[in-house]
Structures are given as C-alpha cells and as structure tokens.
C-alpha positions, 0 to 999 in steps of 0.5 A: 247808707245814711238814714236820718233818725226822723225817717228811720221808722218810715224806711223800716216800714217801706222795707217790710213790703207789706202794704197793709202794715205799711199803711197802718204804721205810716198813719201812726207815724204821721199822727205821732209826728203831728203830735210832736210838732203841735207840742213843740209849737205849744212850747215855743208859745210859752 
C-alpha cells in the first residue's frame, strides 16, 4: 500500500477506529493544513 505523506496522518486516524479521537484529530489536521496553505499563499505574494 502506497501512502502519500500528506494523507498519512488521516489514514492513521481512520485506522484507529475511535470515532471521538478520529473527529478531534481530523479537525486538528484540517486546521493545520489550512494554516499551511495560508502561509504558502502569503509567501507566494511576497
């Protein structure tokens, strides 16, 4: 199985099969990705 690095954390969360933990970590992963995209966009403006 080939796992892309940008989806590895989400795959690990799904494999845990713990709904509450999955939901919490998924929100944190999404927030982190959003911050990274925003920082990247800011760098491209400079």
